[in-house]
Steps between C-alpha positions, in 0.01 A plus 500: 500500500685319778676279244613809307627661820688184598648471151615862497646474850697192398624676186595805706693282744722376219512786250428823691858623467469483122223762500561872519474653847162656417361179348609296803352755739163506322482120485595458866246756616223335299576131551675494837354800682152474344484866397238605247607667175382835638696454824813415305452803275463725802795345686735527201359830372424359155176461308277199540549419132879506551457249782290281272758526222783408739305199620415372152853546373656350812269198495594427141870541578480264799310240297756523219786445744325192635438366147871526427656411837241277672628593849159486669399178324831332585478611862148360537608173336800468735274553803269219383797269446636583847163413652492167318854416609420589862197270484739206457574546868873432516644734766827561317321580175261734683797683653661542157173626351464751783850627421401543136183684603704744706692587184171582327414770754 
């Protein structure tokens, strides 16, 4: 479950703005705020099944975006490469990598 939550949070970080307002709100409440489906339904004044439908549809949409664009995968790969470069230990290289990392955030 933690892996699924981490995956969805990463996908939301990159693709949230591509969801509808309602989809983004439901996903954020569930994955970032740890609301239950019932709590989300009550908060948004929609049925629990509507919340479930939003979540299923939104999850599929986010996963499809990642399949096509690879933003999360590329970000994670860049972070690993930065770490390897920094391990070389050259101060100038480390400074340049830190500058690149600032661009990532």
